[in-house]
PQR file of N, CA, C, O and H, with PARSE charges and radii, in Angstrom:
ATOM      1  N   UNK A   1      93.793  98.188 110.841 -0.4000 1.5000
ATOM      2  CA  UNK A   1      95.154  97.785 111.065 -0.0000 2.0000
ATOM      3  C   UNK A   1      95.883  98.823 111.906  0.5500 1.7000
ATOM      4  O   UNK A   1      95.930  98.692 113.129 -0.5500 1.4000
ATOM      5  N   UNK A   2      96.442  99.832 111.293 -0.4000 1.5000
ATOM      6  CA  UNK A   2      97.194 100.834 112.038 -0.0000 2.0000
ATOM      7  C   UNK A   2      96.246 101.764 112.780  0.5500 1.7000
ATOM      8  O   UNK A   2      95.140 102.051 112.321 -0.5500 1.4000
ATOM      9  H   UNK A   2      96.404  99.938 110.299  0.4000 1.0000
ATOM     10  N   UNK A   3      96.703 102.225 113.933 -0.4000 1.5000
ATOM     11  CA  UNK A   3      95.903 103.140 114.741 -0.0000 2.0000
ATOM     12  C   UNK A   3      96.108 104.585 114.309  0.5500 1.7000
ATOM     13  O   UNK A   3      95.240 105.428 114.533 -0.5500 1.4000
ATOM     14  H   UNK A   3      97.601 101.991 114.306  0.4000 1.0000
ATOM     15  N   UNK A   4      97.251 104.878 113.691 -0.4000 1.5000
ATOM     16  CA  UNK A   4      97.583 106.250 113.315 -0.0000 2.0000
ATOM     17  C   UNK A   4      98.186 106.286 111.919  0.5500 1.7000
ATOM     18  O   UNK A   4      98.588 105.257 111.375 -0.5500 1.4000
ATOM     19  H   UNK A   4      97.956 104.194 113.509  0.4000 1.0000
ATOM     20  N   UNK A   5      98.242 107.477 111.350 -0.4000 1.5000
ATOM     21  CA  UNK A   5      98.936 107.707 110.088 -0.0000 2.0000
ATOM     22  C   UNK A   5     100.421 107.829 110.422  0.5500 1.7000
ATOM     23  O   UNK A   5     100.778 108.448 111.425 -0.5500 1.4000
ATOM     24  H   UNK A   5      97.916 108.313 111.791  0.4000 1.0000
ATOM     25  N   UNK A   6     101.274 107.257 109.609 -0.4000 1.5000
ATOM     26  CA  UNK A   6     102.717 107.310 109.858 -0.0000 2.0000
ATOM     27  C   UNK A   6     103.200 108.757 109.730  0.5500 1.7000
ATOM     28  O   UNK A   6     103.242 109.319 108.636 -0.5500 1.4000
ATOM     29  H   UNK A   6     100.984 106.754 108.794  0.4000 1.0000
ATOM     30  N   UNK A   7     103.557 109.334 110.855 -0.4000 1.5000
ATOM     31  CA  UNK A   7     104.015 110.724 110.878 -0.0000 2.0000
ATOM     32  C   UNK A   7     105.346 110.881 110.153  0.5500 1.7000
ATOM     33  O   UNK A   7     105.561 111.886 109.476 -0.5500 1.4000
ATOM     34  H   UNK A   7     103.523 108.876 111.744  0.4000 1.0000
ATOM     35  N   UNK A   8     106.236 109.914 110.282 -0.4000 1.5000
ATOM     36  CA  UNK A   8     107.540 109.991 109.614 -0.0000 2.0000
ATOM     37  C   UNK A   8     107.364 110.058 108.089  0.5500 1.7000
ATOM     38  O   UNK A   8     108.078 110.794 107.409 -0.5500 1.4000
ATOM     39  H   UNK A   8     106.062 109.097 110.832  0.4000 1.0000
ATOM     40  N   UNK A   9     106.413 109.288 107.564 -0.4000 1.5000
ATOM     41  CA  UNK A   9     106.134 109.330 106.126 -0.0000 2.0000
ATOM     42  C   UNK A   9     105.443 110.643 105.762  0.5500 1.7000
ATOM     43  O   UNK A   9     105.768 111.262 104.749 -0.5500 1.4000
ATOM     44  H   UNK A   9     105.833 108.690 108.117  0.4000 1.0000
ATOM     45  N   UNK A  10     104.505 111.057 106.579 -0.4000 1.5000
ATOM     46  CA  UNK A  10     103.749 112.277 106.299 -0.0000 2.0000
ATOM     47  C   UNK A  10     104.660 113.500 106.189  0.5500 1.7000
ATOM     48  O   UNK A  10     104.452 114.352 105.325 -0.5500 1.4000
ATOM     49  H   UNK A  10     104.241 110.555 107.402  0.4000 1.0000
ATOM     50  N   UNK A  11     105.664 113.589 107.057 -0.4000 1.5000
ATOM     51  CA  UNK A  11     106.564 114.753 107.022 -0.0000 2.0000
ATOM     52  C   UNK A  11     107.735 114.565 106.064  0.5500 1.7000
ATOM     53  O   UNK A  11     108.563 115.463 105.914 -0.5500 1.4000
ATOM     54  H   UNK A  11     105.832 112.897 107.759  0.4000 1.0000
ATOM     55  N   UNK A  12     107.810 113.391 105.407 -0.4000 1.5000
ATOM     56  CA  UNK A  12     108.837 113.145 104.409 -0.0000 2.0000
ATOM     57  C   UNK A  12     110.166 112.652 104.957  0.5500 1.7000
ATOM     58  O   UNK A  12     111.166 112.656 104.239 -0.5500 1.4000
ATOM     59  H   UNK A  12     107.137 112.662 105.529  0.4000 1.0000
ATOM     60  N   UNK A  13     110.195 112.228 106.213 -0.4000 1.5000
ATOM     61  CA  UNK A  13     111.436 111.731 106.805 -0.0000 2.0000
ATOM     62  C   UNK A  13     111.776 110.334 106.270  0.5500 1.7000
ATOM     63  O   UNK A  13     112.949 109.968 106.196 -0.5500 1.4000
ATOM     64  H   UNK A  13     109.383 112.224 106.796  0.4000 1.0000
ATOM     65  N   UNK A  14     110.760 109.558 105.901 -0.4000 1.5000
ATOM     66  CA  UNK A  14     110.955 108.228 105.316 -0.0000 2.0000
ATOM     67  C   UNK A  14     110.023 108.087 104.118  0.5500 1.7000
ATOM     68  O   UNK A  14     109.066 108.848 103.977 -0.5500 1.4000
ATOM     69  H   UNK A  14     109.807 109.855 105.962  0.4000 1.0000
ATOM     70  N   UNK A  15     110.305 107.106 103.249 -0.4000 1.5000
ATOM     71  CA  UNK A  15     109.488 106.920 102.044 -0.0000 2.0000
ATOM     72  C   UNK A  15     108.221 106.118 102.295  0.5500 1.7000
ATOM     73  O   UNK A  15     107.214 106.318 101.616 -0.5500 1.4000
ATOM     74  H   UNK A  15     111.082 106.487 103.363  0.4000 1.0000
ATOM     75  N   UNK A  16     108.263 105.199 103.278 -0.4000 1.5000
ATOM     76  CA  UNK A  16     107.085 104.384 103.565 -0.0000 2.0000
ATOM     77  C   UNK A  16     107.074 103.998 105.039  0.5500 1.7000
ATOM     78  O   UNK A  16     108.089 104.071 105.731 -0.5500 1.4000
ATOM     79  H   UNK A  16     109.081 105.037 103.830  0.4000 1.0000
ATOM     80  N   UNK A  17     105.921 103.594 105.486 -0.4000 1.5000
ATOM     81  CA  UNK A  17     105.750 103.156 106.867 -0.0000 2.0000
ATOM     82  C   UNK A  17     106.717 102.015 107.176  0.5500 1.7000
ATOM     83  O   UNK A  17     107.075 101.258 106.273 -0.5500 1.4000
ATOM     84  H   UNK A  17     105.096 103.534 104.924  0.4000 1.0000
ATOM     85  N   UNK A  18     107.140 101.877 108.411 -0.4000 1.5000
ATOM     86  CA  UNK A  18     108.060 100.814 108.807 -0.0000 2.0000
ATOM     87  C   UNK A  18     107.423  99.437 108.679  0.5500 1.7000
ATOM     88  O   UNK A  18     106.224  99.315 108.426 -0.5500 1.4000
ATOM     89  H   UNK A  18     106.849 102.492 109.144  0.4000 1.0000
ATOM     90  N   UNK A  19     108.235  98.409 108.857 -0.4000 1.5000
ATOM     91  CA  UNK A  19     107.780  97.023 108.737 -0.0000 2.0000
ATOM     92  C   UNK A  19     106.735  96.723 109.812  0.5500 1.7000
ATOM     93  O   UNK A  19     106.959  97.003 110.990 -0.5500 1.4000
ATOM     94  H   UNK A  19     109.208  98.508 109.062  0.4000 1.0000
ATOM     95  N   UNK A  20     105.594  96.154 109.409 -0.4000 1.5000
ATOM     96  CA  UNK A  20     104.553  95.823 110.390 -0.0000 2.0000
ATOM     97  C   UNK A  20     104.867  94.529 111.133  0.5500 1.7000
ATOM     98  O   UNK A  20     105.578  93.661 110.627 -0.5500 1.4000
ATOM     99  H   UNK A  20     105.412  95.927 108.452  0.4000 1.0000
ATOM    100  N   UNK A  21     104.329  94.419 112.330 -0.4000 1.5000
ATOM    101  CA  UNK A  21     104.525  93.222 113.139 -0.0000 2.0000
ATOM    102  C   UNK A  21     103.254  92.953 113.927  0.5500 1.7000
ATOM    103  O   UNK A  21     102.735  93.846 114.597 -0.5500 1.4000
ATOM    104  H   UNK A  21     103.752  95.124 112.741  0.4000 1.0000
ATOM    105  N   UNK A  22     102.748  91.720 113.849 -0.4000 1.5000
ATOM    106  CA  UNK A  22     101.591  91.324 114.656 -0.0000 2.0000
ATOM    107  C   UNK A  22     102.150  90.832 115.986  0.5500 1.7000
ATOM    108  O   UNK A  22     102.929  89.880 116.018 -0.5500 1.4000
ATOM    109  H   UNK A  22     103.170  90.995 113.305  0.4000 1.0000
ATOM    110  N   UNK A  23     101.759  91.471 117.073 -0.4000 1.5000
ATOM    111  CA  UNK A  23     102.332  91.146 118.373 -0.0000 2.0000
ATOM    112  C   UNK A  23     101.400  90.351 119.278  0.5500 1.7000
ATOM    113  O   UNK A  23     101.874  89.581 120.113 -0.5500 1.4000
ATOM    114  H   UNK A  23     101.126  92.245 117.047  0.4000 1.0000
ATOM    115  N   UNK A  24     100.092  90.517 119.136 -0.4000 1.5000
ATOM    116  CA  UNK A  24      99.129  89.776 119.937 -0.0000 2.0000
ATOM    117  C   UNK A  24      97.772  89.900 119.284  0.5500 1.7000
ATOM    118  O   UNK A  24      97.598  90.655 118.328 -0.5500 1.4000
ATOM    119  H   UNK A  24      99.707  91.143 118.458  0.4000 1.0000
ATOM    120  N   UNK A  25      96.808  89.156 119.802 -0.4000 1.5000
ATOM    121  CA  UNK A  25      95.456  89.189 119.257 -0.0000 2.0000
ATOM    122  C   UNK A  25      94.480  89.657 120.321  0.5500 1.7000
ATOM    123  O   UNK A  25      94.502  89.182 121.456 -0.5500 1.4000
ATOM    124  H   UNK A  25      96.949  88.543 120.579  0.4000 1.0000
ATOM    125  N   UNK A  26      93.633  90.583 119.945 -0.4000 1.5000
ATOM    126  CA  UNK A  26      92.613  91.138 120.833 -0.0000 2.0000
ATOM    127  C   UNK A  26      91.269  90.609 120.344  0.5500 1.7000
ATOM    128  O   UNK A  26      90.771  91.013 119.293 -0.5500 1.4000
ATOM    129  H   UNK A  26      93.614  90.969 119.023  0.4000 1.0000
ATOM    130  N   UNK A  27      90.694  89.702 121.123 -0.4000 1.5000
ATOM    131  CA  UNK A  27      89.423  89.072 120.739 -0.0000 2.0000
ATOM    132  C   UNK A  27      89.495  88.478 119.333  0.5500 1.7000
ATOM    133  O   UNK A  27      88.548  88.591 118.554 -0.5500 1.4000
ATOM    134  H   UNK A  27      91.098  89.374 121.977  0.4000 1.0000
ATOM    135  N   UNK A  28      90.625  87.845 119.018 -0.4000 1.5000
ATOM    136  CA  UNK A  28      90.811  87.195 117.726 -0.0000 2.0000
ATOM    137  C   UNK A  28      91.291  88.115 116.615  0.5500 1.7000
ATOM    138  O   UNK A  28      91.552  87.647 115.507 -0.5500 1.4000
ATOM    139  H   UNK A  28      91.394  87.753 119.651  0.4000 1.0000
ATOM    140  N   UNK A  29      91.416  89.412 116.881 -0.4000 1.5000
ATOM    141  CA  UNK A  29      91.850  90.374 115.861 -0.0000 2.0000
ATOM    142  C   UNK A  29      93.334  90.676 116.071  0.5500 1.7000
ATOM    143  O   UNK A  29      93.729  91.075 117.166 -0.5500 1.4000
ATOM    144  H   UNK A  29      91.204  89.792 117.781  0.4000 1.0000
ATOM    145  N   UNK A  30      94.168  90.491 115.029 -0.4000 1.5000
ATOM    146  CA  UNK A  30      95.598  90.758 115.194 -0.0000 2.0000
ATOM    147  C   UNK A  30      95.849  92.237 115.480  0.5500 1.7000
ATOM    148  O   UNK A  30      95.232  93.114 114.875 -0.5500 1.4000
ATOM    149  H   UNK A  30      93.847  90.166 114.140  0.4000 1.0000
ATOM    150  N   UNK A  31      96.771  92.499 116.418 -0.4000 1.5000
ATOM    151  CA  UNK A  31      97.147  93.866 116.762 -0.0000 2.0000
ATOM    152  C   UNK A  31      98.489  94.166 116.094  0.5500 1.7000
ATOM    153  O   UNK A  31      99.524  93.606 116.456 -0.5500 1.4000
ATOM    154  H   UNK A  31      97.273  91.787 116.910  0.4000 1.0000
ATOM    155  N   UNK A  32      98.441  95.061 115.117 -0.4000 1.5000
ATOM    156  CA  UNK A  32      99.621  95.413 114.341 -0.0000 2.0000
ATOM    157  C   UNK A  32     100.378  96.561 114.998  0.5500 1.7000
ATOM    158  O   UNK A  32      99.784  97.496 115.536 -0.5500 1.4000
ATOM    159  H   UNK A  32      97.601  95.516 114.823  0.4000 1.0000
ATOM    160  N   UNK A  33     101.680  96.468 114.939 -0.4000 1.5000
ATOM    161  CA  UNK A  33     102.554  97.533 115.401 -0.0000 2.0000
ATOM    162  C   UNK A  33     103.590  97.774 114.321  0.5500 1.7000
ATOM    163  O   UNK A  33     103.814  96.922 113.462 -0.5500 1.4000
ATOM    164  H   UNK A  33     102.163  95.709 114.502  0.4000 1.0000
ATOM    165  N   UNK A  34     104.219  98.932 114.367 -0.4000 1.5000
ATOM    166  CA  UNK A  34     105.234  99.302 113.389 -0.0000 2.0000
ATOM    167  C   UNK A  34     106.611  99.178 114.044  0.5500 1.7000
ATOM    168  O   UNK A  34     106.809  99.627 115.173 -0.5500 1.4000
ATOM    169  H   UNK A  34     104.037  99.625 115.065  0.4000 1.0000
ATOM    170  N   UNK A  35     107.546  98.576 113.341 -0.4000 1.5000
ATOM    171  CA  UNK A  35     108.910  98.456 113.862 -0.0000 2.0000
ATOM    172  C   UNK A  35     109.679  99.770 113.735  0.5500 1.7000
ATOM    173  O   UNK A  35     110.740  99.930 114.339 -0.5500 1.4000
ATOM    174  H   UNK A  35     107.385  98.211 112.424  0.4000 1.0000
ATOM    175  N   UNK A  36     109.150 100.703 112.956 -0.4000 1.5000
ATOM    176  CA  UNK A  36     109.755 102.023 112.842 -0.0000 2.0000
ATOM    177  C   UNK A  36     111.084 102.019 112.115  0.5500 1.7000
ATOM    178  O   UNK A  36     111.444 101.056 111.439 -0.5500 1.4000
ATOM    179  H   UNK A  36     108.288 100.572 112.466  0.4000 1.0000
ATOM    180  N   UNK A  37     111.803 103.120 112.271 -0.4000 1.5000
ATOM    181  CA  UNK A  37     113.106 103.289 111.631 -0.0000 2.0000
ATOM    182  C   UNK A  37     114.140 103.660 112.679  0.5500 1.7000
ATOM    183  O   UNK A  37     113.816 104.251 113.709 -0.5500 1.4000
ATOM    184  H   UNK A  37     111.510 103.902 112.820  0.4000 1.0000
ATOM    185  N   UNK A  38     115.383 103.308 112.402 -0.4000 1.5000
ATOM    186  CA  UNK A  38     116.497 103.538 113.315 -0.0000 2.0000
ATOM    187  C   UNK A  38     117.329 104.723 112.823  0.5500 1.7000
ATOM    188  O   UNK A  38     117.613 104.842 111.631 -0.5500 1.4000
ATOM    189  H   UNK A  38     115.646 102.828 111.565  0.4000 1.0000
ATOM    190  N   UNK A  39     117.712 105.592 113.750 -0.4000 1.5000
ATOM    191  CA  UNK A  39     118.639 106.691 113.473 -0.0000 2.0000
ATOM    192  C   UNK A  39     120.037 106.073 113.477  0.5500 1.7000
ATOM    193  O   UNK A  39     120.523 105.655 114.528 -0.5500 1.4000
ATOM    194  H   UNK A  39     117.481 105.496 114.718  0.4000 1.0000
ATOM    195  N   UNK A  40     120.681 106.012 112.326 -0.4000 1.5000
ATOM    196  CA  UNK A  40     121.968 105.331 112.204 -0.0000 2.0000
ATOM    197  C   UNK A  40     123.095 106.038 112.951  0.5500 1.7000
ATOM    198  O   UNK A  40     124.154 105.449 113.168 -0.5500 1.4000
ATOM    199  H   UNK A  40     120.287 106.351 111.472  0.4000 1.0000
ATOM    200  N   UNK A  41     122.881 107.289 113.345 -0.4000 1.5000
ATOM    201  CA  UNK A  41     123.933 107.992 114.082 -0.0000 2.0000
ATOM    202  C   UNK A  41     124.014 107.546 115.542  0.5500 1.7000
ATOM    203  O   UNK A  41     125.052 107.715 116.183 -0.5500 1.4000
ATOM    204  H   UNK A  41     122.020 107.767 113.168  0.4000 1.0000
ATOM    205  N   UNK A  42     122.919 106.974 116.076 -0.4000 1.5000
ATOM    206  CA  UNK A  42     122.941 106.547 117.482 -0.0000 2.0000
ATOM    207  C   UNK A  42     122.263 105.189 117.730  0.5500 1.7000
ATOM    208  O   UNK A  42     122.134 104.765 118.879 -0.5500 1.4000
ATOM    209  H   UNK A  42     122.076 106.837 115.556  0.4000 1.0000
ATOM    210  N   UNK A  43     121.836 104.518 116.674 -0.4000 1.5000
ATOM    211  CA  UNK A  43     121.190 103.201 116.763 -0.0000 2.0000
ATOM    212  C   UNK A  43     119.930 103.193 117.630  0.5500 1.7000
ATOM    213  O   UNK A  43     119.595 102.166 118.220 -0.5500 1.4000
ATOM    214  H   UNK A  43     121.941 104.863 115.741  0.4000 1.0000
ATOM    215  N   UNK A  44     119.249 104.296 117.710 -0.4000 1.5000
ATOM    216  CA  UNK A  44     117.990 104.425 118.445 -0.0000 2.0000
ATOM    217  C   UNK A  44     116.877 104.673 117.426  0.5500 1.7000
ATOM    218  O   UNK A  44     117.141 105.155 116.324 -0.5500 1.4000
ATOM    219  H   UNK A  44     119.521 105.130 117.231  0.4000 1.0000
ATOM    220  N   UNK A  45     115.625 104.343 117.794 -0.4000 1.5000
ATOM    221  CA  UNK A  45     114.522 104.670 116.885 -0.0000 2.0000
ATOM    222  C   UNK A  45     114.459 106.187 116.644  0.5500 1.7000
ATOM    223  O   UNK A  45     114.790 106.981 117.524 -0.5500 1.4000
ATOM    224  H   UNK A  45     115.411 103.952 118.689  0.4000 1.0000
ATOM    225  N   UNK A  46     114.031 106.566 115.441 -0.4000 1.5000
ATOM    226  CA  UNK A  46     113.841 107.987 115.164 -0.0000 2.0000
ATOM    227  C   UNK A  46     112.886 108.569 116.202  0.5500 1.7000
ATOM    228  O   UNK A  46     111.988 107.874 116.676 -0.5500 1.4000
ATOM    229  H   UNK A  46     113.762 105.921 114.726  0.4000 1.0000
ATOM    230  N   UNK A  47     113.071 109.816 116.549 -0.4000 1.5000
ATOM    231  CA  UNK A  47     112.209 110.447 117.555 -0.0000 2.0000
ATOM    232  C   UNK A  47     110.748 110.394 117.133  0.5500 1.7000
ATOM    233  O   UNK A  47     109.870 110.136 117.958 -0.5500 1.4000
ATOM    234  H   UNK A  47     113.801 110.381 116.163  0.4000 1.0000
ATOM    235  N   UNK A  48     110.485 110.635 115.867 -0.4000 1.5000
ATOM    236  CA  UNK A  48     109.104 110.608 115.385 -0.0000 2.0000
ATOM    237  C   UNK A  48     108.516 109.201 115.544  0.5500 1.7000
ATOM    238  O   UNK A  48     107.318 109.062 115.792 -0.5500 1.4000
ATOM    239  H   UNK A  48     111.197 110.845 115.197  0.4000 1.0000
ATOM    240  N   UNK A  49     109.325 108.176 115.407 -0.4000 1.5000
ATOM    241  CA  UNK A  49     108.865 106.796 115.601 -0.0000 2.0000
ATOM    242  C   UNK A  49     108.638 106.504 117.082  0.5500 1.7000
ATOM    243  O   UNK A  49     107.645 105.872 117.443 -0.5500 1.4000
ATOM    244  H   UNK A  49     110.298 108.288 115.206  0.4000 1.0000
ATOM    245  N   UNK A  50     109.544 106.954 117.933 -0.4000 1.5000
ATOM    246  CA  UNK A  50     109.389 106.737 119.378 -0.0000 2.0000
ATOM    247  C   UNK A  50     108.098 107.352 119.906  0.5500 1.7000
ATOM    248  O   UNK A  50     107.492 106.825 120.839 -0.5500 1.4000
ATOM    249  H   UNK A  50     110.351 107.467 117.640  0.4000 1.0000
ATOM    250  N   UNK A  51     107.680 108.458 119.313 -0.4000 1.5000
ATOM    251  CA  UNK A  51     106.484 109.165 119.769 -0.0000 2.0000
ATOM    252  C   UNK A  51     105.188 108.641 119.157  0.5500 1.7000
ATOM    253  O   UNK A  51     104.107 109.127 119.490 -0.5500 1.4000
ATOM    254  H   UNK A  51     108.172 108.886 118.555  0.4000 1.0000
ATOM    255  N   UNK A  52     105.287 107.665 118.274 -0.4000 1.5000
ATOM    256  CA  UNK A  52     104.115 107.140 117.562 -0.0000 2.0000
ATOM    257  C   UNK A  52     103.391 106.074 118.395  0.5500 1.7000
ATOM    258  O   UNK A  52     104.027 105.204 118.989 -0.5500 1.4000
ATOM    259  H   UNK A  52     106.165 107.270 118.004  0.4000 1.0000
ATOM    260  N   UNK A  53     102.073 106.151 118.432 -0.4000 1.5000
ATOM    261  CA  UNK A  53     101.255 105.178 119.174 -0.0000 2.0000
ATOM    262  C   UNK A  53     101.346 103.777 118.573  0.5500 1.7000
ATOM    263  O   UNK A  53     101.086 102.796 119.270 -0.5500 1.4000
ATOM    264  H   UNK A  53     101.556 106.858 117.950  0.4000 1.0000
ATOM    265  N   UNK A  54     101.705 103.663 117.310 -0.4000 1.5000
ATOM    266  CA  UNK A  54     101.816 102.361 116.641 -0.0000 2.0000
ATOM    267  C   UNK A  54     103.192 101.727 116.788  0.5500 1.7000
ATOM    268  O   UNK A  54     103.386 100.592 116.353 -0.5500 1.4000
ATOM    269  H   UNK A  54     101.917 104.460 116.744  0.4000 1.0000
ATOM    270  N   UNK A  55     104.150 102.423 117.387 -0.4000 1.5000
ATOM    271  CA  UNK A  55     105.507 101.879 117.494 -0.0000 2.0000
ATOM    272  C   UNK A  55     105.520 100.644 118.387  0.5500 1.7000
ATOM    273  O   UNK A  55     104.777 100.566 119.366 -0.5500 1.4000
ATOM    274  H   UNK A  55     103.993 103.345 117.740  0.4000 1.0000
ATOM    275  N   UNK A  56     106.343  99.712 118.051 -0.4000 1.5000
ATOM    276  CA  UNK A  56     106.407  98.417 118.728 -0.0000 2.0000
ATOM    277  C   UNK A  56     106.753  98.535 120.216  0.5500 1.7000
ATOM    278  O   UNK A  56     106.507  97.601 120.979 -0.5500 1.4000
ATOM    279  H   UNK A  56     106.947  99.775 117.256  0.4000 1.0000
ATOM    280  N   UNK A  57     107.312  99.653 120.629 -0.4000 1.5000
ATOM    281  CA  UNK A  57     107.652  99.808 122.047 -0.0000 2.0000
ATOM    282  C   UNK A  57     106.415  99.921 122.936  0.5500 1.7000
ATOM    283  O   UNK A  57     106.528  99.841 124.159 -0.5500 1.4000
ATOM    284  H   UNK A  57     107.512 100.412 120.009  0.4000 1.0000
ATOM    285  N   UNK A  58     105.230 100.105 122.337 -0.4000 1.5000
ATOM    286  CA  UNK A  58     103.985 100.231 123.100 -0.0000 2.0000
ATOM    287  C   UNK A  58     103.247  98.897 123.286  0.5500 1.7000
ATOM    288  O   UNK A  58     102.176  98.868 123.892 -0.5500 1.4000
ATOM    289  H   UNK A  58     105.138 100.169 121.343  0.4000 1.0000
ATOM    290  N   UNK A  59     103.801  97.810 122.780 -0.4000 1.5000
ATOM    291  CA  UNK A  59     103.127  96.510 122.834 -0.0000 2.0000
ATOM    292  C   UNK A  59     102.754  96.116 124.263  0.5500 1.7000
ATOM    293  O   UNK A  59     101.591  95.823 124.543 -0.5500 1.4000
ATOM    294  H   UNK A  59     104.671  97.834 122.289  0.4000 1.0000
ATOM    295  N   UNK A  60     103.720  96.109 125.151 -0.4000 1.5000
ATOM    296  CA  UNK A  60     103.488  95.629 126.513 -0.0000 2.0000
ATOM    297  C   UNK A  60     102.439  96.461 127.236  0.5500 1.7000
ATOM    298  O   UNK A  60     101.546  95.902 127.871 -0.5500 1.4000
ATOM    299  H   UNK A  60     104.664  96.347 124.924  0.4000 1.0000
ATOM    300  N   UNK A  61     102.528  97.786 127.153 -0.4000 1.5000
ATOM    301  CA  UNK A  61     101.552  98.628 127.861 -0.0000 2.0000
ATOM    302  C   UNK A  61     100.153  98.480 127.273  0.5500 1.7000
ATOM    303  O   UNK A  61      99.173  98.482 128.018 -0.5500 1.4000
ATOM    304  H   UNK A  61     103.254  98.240 126.637  0.4000 1.0000
ATOM    305  N   UNK A  62     100.041  98.353 125.949 -0.4000 1.5000
ATOM    306  CA  UNK A  62      98.726  98.150 125.329 -0.0000 2.0000
ATOM    307  C   UNK A  62      98.122  96.816 125.751  0.5500 1.7000
ATOM    308  O   UNK A  62      96.935  96.738 126.069 -0.5500 1.4000
ATOM    309  H   UNK A  62     100.837  98.352 125.344  0.4000 1.0000
ATOM    310  N   UNK A  63      98.949  95.759 125.753 -0.4000 1.5000
ATOM    311  CA  UNK A  63      98.472  94.432 126.133 -0.0000 2.0000
ATOM    312  C   UNK A  63      98.034  94.420 127.593  0.5500 1.7000
ATOM    313  O   UNK A  63      96.976  93.880 127.918 -0.5500 1.4000
ATOM    314  H   UNK A  63      99.913  95.822 125.495  0.4000 1.0000
ATOM    315  N   UNK A  64      98.843  95.014 128.479 -0.4000 1.5000
ATOM    316  CA  UNK A  64      98.493  95.053 129.897 -0.0000 2.0000
ATOM    317  C   UNK A  64      97.208  95.858 130.133  0.5500 1.7000
ATOM    318  O   UNK A  64      96.381  95.481 130.963 -0.5500 1.4000
ATOM    319  H   UNK A  64      99.702  95.452 128.215  0.4000 1.0000
ATOM    320  N   UNK A  65      97.048  96.943 129.417 -0.4000 1.5000
ATOM    321  CA  UNK A  65      95.830  97.762 129.539 -0.0000 2.0000
ATOM    322  C   UNK A  65      94.613  96.940 129.116  0.5500 1.7000
ATOM    323  O   UNK A  65      93.589  96.946 129.798 -0.5500 1.4000
ATOM    324  H   UNK A  65      97.720  97.249 128.743  0.4000 1.0000
ATOM    325  N   UNK A  66      94.725  96.237 127.995 -0.4000 1.5000
ATOM    326  CA  UNK A  66      93.612  95.420 127.519 -0.0000 2.0000
ATOM    327  C   UNK A  66      93.299  94.303 128.513  0.5500 1.7000
ATOM    328  O   UNK A  66      92.131  94.044 128.799 -0.5500 1.4000
ATOM    329  H   UNK A  66      95.557  96.232 127.440  0.4000 1.0000
ATOM    330  N   UNK A  67      94.329  93.641 129.043 -0.4000 1.5000
ATOM    331  CA  UNK A  67      94.116  92.552 130.017 -0.0000 2.0000
ATOM    332  C   UNK A  67      93.420  93.071 131.276  0.5500 1.7000
ATOM    333  O   UNK A  67      92.525  92.412 131.804 -0.5500 1.4000
ATOM    334  H   UNK A  67      95.278  93.852 128.810  0.4000 1.0000
ATOM    335  N   UNK A  68      93.823  94.240 131.755 -0.4000 1.5000
ATOM    336  CA  UNK A  68      93.186  94.777 132.966 -0.0000 2.0000
ATOM    337  C   UNK A  68      91.737  95.173 132.690  0.5500 1.7000
ATOM    338  O   UNK A  68      90.882  95.022 133.563 -0.5500 1.4000
ATOM    339  H   UNK A  68      94.550  94.775 131.325  0.4000 1.0000
ATOM    340  N   UNK A  69      91.451  95.675 131.492 -0.4000 1.5000
ATOM    341  CA  UNK A  69      90.063  96.006 131.129 -0.0000 2.0000
ATOM    342  C   UNK A  69      89.221  94.742 131.042  0.5500 1.7000
ATOM    343  O   UNK A  69      88.065  94.731 131.465 -0.5500 1.4000
ATOM    344  H   UNK A  69      92.146  95.798 130.783  0.4000 1.0000
ATOM    345  N   UNK A  70      89.802  93.674 130.494 -0.4000 1.5000
ATOM    346  CA  UNK A  70      89.098  92.402 130.389 -0.0000 2.0000
ATOM    347  C   UNK A  70      88.781  91.849 131.774  0.5500 1.7000
ATOM    348  O   UNK A  70      87.684  91.340 132.004 -0.5500 1.4000
ATOM    349  H   UNK A  70      90.741  93.683 130.151  0.4000 1.0000
ATOM    350  N   UNK A  71      89.723  91.946 132.685 -0.4000 1.5000
ATOM    351  CA  UNK A  71      89.513  91.442 134.039 -0.0000 2.0000
ATOM    352  C   UNK A  71      88.424  92.221 134.769  0.5500 1.7000
ATOM    353  O   UNK A  71      87.601  91.630 135.467 -0.5500 1.4000
ATOM    354  H   UNK A  71      90.614  92.360 132.499  0.4000 1.0000
ATOM    355  N   UNK A  72      88.416  93.545 134.612 -0.4000 1.5000
ATOM    356  CA  UNK A  72      87.415  94.360 135.303 -0.0000 2.0000
ATOM    357  C   UNK A  72      86.036  94.210 134.680  0.5500 1.7000
ATOM    358  O   UNK A  72      85.028  94.420 135.355 -0.5500 1.4000
ATOM    359  H   UNK A  72      89.085  94.025 134.045  0.4000 1.0000
ATOM    360  N   UNK A  73      85.975  93.852 133.406 -0.4000 1.5000
ATOM    361  CA  UNK A  73      84.689  93.623 132.740 -0.0000 2.0000
ATOM    362  C   UNK A  73      84.144  92.235 133.036  0.5500 1.7000
ATOM    363  O   UNK A  73      83.007  91.924 132.682 -0.5500 1.4000
ATOM    364  H   UNK A  73      86.794  93.682 132.857  0.4000 1.0000
ATOM    365  N   UNK A  74      84.953  91.398 133.685 -0.4000 1.5000
ATOM    366  CA  UNK A  74      84.519  90.040 134.026 -0.0000 2.0000
ATOM    367  C   UNK A  74      84.526  89.064 132.867  0.5500 1.7000
ATOM    368  O   UNK A  74      83.885  88.016 132.940 -0.5500 1.4000
ATOM    369  H   UNK A  74      85.876  91.651 133.972  0.4000 1.0000
ATOM    370  N   UNK A  75      85.244  89.390 131.793 -0.4000 1.5000
ATOM    371  CA  UNK A  75      85.263  88.525 130.612 -0.0000 2.0000
ATOM    372  C   UNK A  75      86.289  87.418 130.731  0.5500 1.7000
ATOM    373  O   UNK A  75      86.204  86.418 130.017 -0.5500 1.4000
ATOM    374  H   UNK A  75      85.764  90.241 131.734  0.4000 1.0000
ATOM    375  N   UNK A  76      87.257  87.576 131.617 -0.4000 1.5000
ATOM    376  CA  UNK A  76      88.309  86.563 131.731 -0.0000 2.0000
ATOM    377  C   UNK A  76      87.971  85.578 132.839  0.5500 1.7000
ATOM    378  O   UNK A  76      87.279  85.910 133.801 -0.5500 1.4000
ATOM    379  H   UNK A  76      87.326  88.388 132.197  0.4000 1.0000
ATOM    380  N   UNK A  77      88.477  84.357 132.681 -0.4000 1.5000
ATOM    381  CA  UNK A  77      88.234  83.308 133.657 -0.0000 2.0000
ATOM    382  C   UNK A  77      89.108  83.476 134.820  0.5500 1.7000
ATOM    383  O   UNK A  77      89.049  82.681 135.757 -0.5500 1.4000
ATOM    384  H   UNK A  77      89.039  84.087 131.900  0.4000 1.0000
TER
END
């Protein structure tokens, strides 16, 4: 499921990992991302969440990377 351990939880900034979200499927396997937590002082994701590989902001780049790999491997029509 997750690609990394939740750093925000590990350092004690939050009690549990953020809400999970399935954003796309890679060869039939759901790709989970974390919605993270918001810093209420500025309505932005916590810095530790922004820097996480599992954060939902990485969906588009991960999907595009996978699609380009599929095209170069000749697996796509």
